[in-house]
ROSE-492961 format. One record per residue (C-alpha): residue in three letters; x, y, z. Coordinates in steps of 0.5 Angstrom, whole numbers, always signed. Example, Ala and Ser with C-alpha at 12.3 -4.5 7.8 and 13.67 -1.06 7.14 Angstrom:
2
type: Ala	X: +25	Y: -9	Z: +16
type: Ser	X: +27	Y: -2	Z: +14
% end
This chain:
156
type: Met	X: +26	Y: +64	Z: +37
type: Pro	X: +31	Y: +63	Z: +43
type: Val	X: +30	Y: +67	Z: +50
type: Leu	X: +35	Y: +69	Z: +55
type: Ile	X: +32	Y: +72	Z: +61
type: Leu	X: +36	Y: +78	Z: +64
type: Ser	X: +34	Y: +80	Z: +71
type: Val	X: +35	Y: +82	Z: +78
type: Arg	X: +32	Y: +76	Z: +81
type: Ala	X: +37	Y: +71	Z: +83
type: Asp	X: +32	Y: +67	Z: +87
type: Glu	X: +33	Y: +59	Z: +85
type: Ala	X: +25	Y: +59	Z: +84
type: Asp	X: +25	Y: +65	Z: +79
type: Lys	X: +30	Y: +62	Z: +75
type: Val	X: +26	Y: +55	Z: +75
type: Val	X: +20	Y: +58	Z: +73
type: Ala	X: +23	Y: +62	Z: +67
type: Leu	X: +27	Y: +56	Z: +65
type: Asp	X: +21	Y: +52	Z: +65
type: Ala	X: +16	Y: +57	Z: +61
type: Gly	X: +21	Y: +56	Z: +55
type: Ala	X: +27	Y: +61	Z: +56
type: Gln	X: +34	Y: +58	Z: +54
type: Asp	X: +38	Y: +62	Z: +59
type: Tyr	X: +38	Y: +66	Z: +65
type: Val	X: +43	Y: +72	Z: +67
type: Val	X: +42	Y: +75	Z: +74
type: Lys	X: +45	Y: +83	Z: +74
type: Pro	X: +50	Y: +85	Z: +75
type: Phe	X: +53	Y: +81	Z: +70
type: Ala	X: +60	Y: +81	Z: +66
type: Gly	X: +59	Y: +84	Z: +59
type: Lys	X: +63	Y: +79	Z: +55
type: Glu	X: +60	Y: +73	Z: +59
type: Phe	X: +53	Y: +76	Z: +57
type: Leu	X: +55	Y: +76	Z: +49
type: Thr	X: +58	Y: +69	Z: +50
type: Arg	X: +51	Y: +67	Z: +52
type: Val	X: +48	Y: +70	Z: +46
type: Arg	X: +53	Y: +68	Z: +41
type: Gly	X: +52	Y: +61	Z: +44
type: Leu	X: +44	Y: +61	Z: +44
type: Leu	X: +44	Y: +64	Z: +36
type: Arg	X: +49	Y: +58	Z: +35
type: Asp	X: +45	Y: +53	Z: +38
type: Arg	X: +39	Y: +56	Z: +34
type: Ser	X: +43	Y: +55	Z: +27
type: Thr	X: +44	Y: +48	Z: +28
type: Asp	X: +37	Y: +46	Z: +30
type: Ala	X: +34	Y: +49	Z: +23
type: Val	X: +28	Y: +45	Z: +21
type: Pro	X: +28	Y: +42	Z: +14
type: Ser	X: +23	Y: +45	Z: +9
type: Val	X: +20	Y: +38	Z: +8
type: Leu	X: +18	Y: +34	Z: +14
type: Thr	X: +16	Y: +26	Z: +13
type: Ile	X: +13	Y: +23	Z: +18
type: Gly	X: +10	Y: +16	Z: +17
type: Ala	X: +6	Y: +17	Z: +11
type: Leu	X: +5	Y: +24	Z: +12
type: Arg	X: +9	Y: +29	Z: +8
type: Ile	X: +9	Y: +36	Z: +9
type: Asp	X: +13	Y: +41	Z: +5
type: Ala	X: +13	Y: +48	Z: +7
type: Ala	X: +16	Y: +51	Z: +1
type: Asp	X: +9	Y: +50	Z: -3
type: Gln	X: +5	Y: +50	Z: +3
type: Ser	X: +2	Y: +43	Z: +2
type: Ala	X: +1	Y: +36	Z: +5
type: Ser	X: +0	Y: +29	Z: +3
type: Met	X: -2	Y: +23	Z: +6
type: Glu	X: +1	Y: +17	Z: +2
type: Gly	X: +2	Y: +21	Z: -4
type: Ala	X: -5	Y: +24	Z: -4
type: Thr	X: -5	Y: +31	Z: -3
type: Gln	X: -9	Y: +34	Z: +3
type: Arg	X: -13	Y: +40	Z: +2
type: Leu	X: -12	Y: +45	Z: +8
type: Thr	X: -13	Y: +52	Z: +9
type: Arg	X: -8	Y: +57	Z: +11
type: Arg	X: -9	Y: +56	Z: +18
type: Glu	X: -9	Y: +49	Z: +18
type: Phe	X: -3	Y: +48	Z: +14
type: Asp	X: +1	Y: +53	Z: +19
type: Leu	X: -2	Y: +49	Z: +25
type: Leu	X: +0	Y: +42	Z: +22
type: Trp	X: +7	Y: +45	Z: +20
type: Met	X: +8	Y: +48	Z: +27
type: Leu	X: +6	Y: +42	Z: +31
type: Ala	X: +10	Y: +37	Z: +26
type: Ser	X: +16	Y: +42	Z: +26
type: His	X: +16	Y: +40	Z: +34
type: His	X: +15	Y: +33	Z: +33
type: Gly	X: +15	Y: +29	Z: +40
type: Arg	X: +15	Y: +35	Z: +44
type: Leu	X: +9	Y: +39	Z: +47
type: Val	X: +7	Y: +45	Z: +44
type: Arg	X: +3	Y: +50	Z: +49
type: Gln	X: -4	Y: +52	Z: +47
type: Asp	X: -2	Y: +59	Z: +48
type: Met	X: +4	Y: +59	Z: +44
type: Thr	X: +0	Y: +56	Z: +38
type: Leu	X: -6	Y: +61	Z: +39
type: Arg	X: -1	Y: +67	Z: +39
type: Ala	X: +3	Y: +64	Z: +33
type: Ile	X: -3	Y: +62	Z: +29
type: Trp	X: -8	Y: +67	Z: +31
type: Gly	X: -4	Y: +73	Z: +34
type: Pro	X: -3	Y: +75	Z: +41
type: Thr	X: -10	Y: +78	Z: +42
type: His	X: -13	Y: +70	Z: +41
type: Ala	X: -8	Y: +67	Z: +46
type: Asp	X: -14	Y: +65	Z: +51
type: Asp	X: -19	Y: +63	Z: +45
type: Ala	X: -18	Y: +55	Z: +46
type: Gln	X: -24	Y: +54	Z: +42
type: Tyr	X: -21	Y: +56	Z: +36
type: Leu	X: -15	Y: +51	Z: +37
type: Arg	X: -20	Y: +45	Z: +39
type: Val	X: -24	Y: +46	Z: +32
type: Ser	X: -18	Y: +47	Z: +28
type: Ile	X: -14	Y: +41	Z: +31
type: Arg	X: -21	Y: +37	Z: +30
type: Gln	X: -21	Y: +39	Z: +23
type: Leu	X: -14	Y: +37	Z: +22
type: Arg	X: -15	Y: +30	Z: +25
type: Gln	X: -21	Y: +29	Z: +20
type: Lys	X: -17	Y: +31	Z: +14
type: Leu	X: -11	Y: +26	Z: +16
type: Gly	X: -15	Y: +20	Z: +18
type: Asp	X: -13	Y: +21	Z: +26
type: Asp	X: -18	Y: +19	Z: +31
type: Ala	X: -18	Y: +19	Z: +38
type: Ala	X: -19	Y: +12	Z: +39
type: Asn	X: -13	Y: +11	Z: +34
type: Leu	X: -8	Y: +17	Z: +35
type: Leu	X: -3	Y: +17	Z: +29
type: Phe	X: -1	Y: +24	Z: +29
type: Ile	X: -4	Y: +29	Z: +34
type: Ala	X: -4	Y: +28	Z: +42
type: Ala	X: -7	Y: +32	Z: +46
type: Lys	X: -5	Y: +34	Z: +53
type: Pro	X: -11	Y: +37	Z: +56
type: Gly	X: -11	Y: +44	Z: +58
type: Leu	X: -3	Y: +45	Z: +56
type: Gly	X: -3	Y: +44	Z: +49
type: Tyr	X: -1	Y: +38	Z: +43
type: Arg	X: +4	Y: +34	Z: +41
type: Phe	X: +6	Y: +31	Z: +34
type: Leu	X: +8	Y: +24	Z: +35
type: Glu	X: +15	Y: +22	Z: +33
type: Ala	X: +12	Y: +16	Z: +29
type: Pro	X: +5	Y: +14	Z: +28
type: Gly	X: +2	Y: +11	Z: +34
type: Asp	X: +7	Y: +14	Z: +39
% end
């Protein structure tokens, strides 16, 4: 979901914090209506070109969003709904860090944004099912205290 910040704060530090936190654009009030609408259209246009396909194939892993399934080298992996949602979220952002709080809100809901243990347990279970281990990472890399990154290619 694209995020555009509309604020009265014109300080560069405020803009940097908002953009670093994930906002795609920052507009300071007062603003011109036509410029604002053009920025919104641009964000929506950019979003349509970033569409994630319904099937992701990364190395030997194939993830199908339509039938909520995952397979490794053709063998179907039995995943819970939350494990699949977590796998899809990470894989659809492969190569990029997915923040821990964002993942918790998306998978478990806003009341669990601080329940990092839920995420750690699910990541551990998902890694076991994918044959991923800490000594030889194939798919999921942790950034302690920040989040997780699905590797672009196994071993990255």
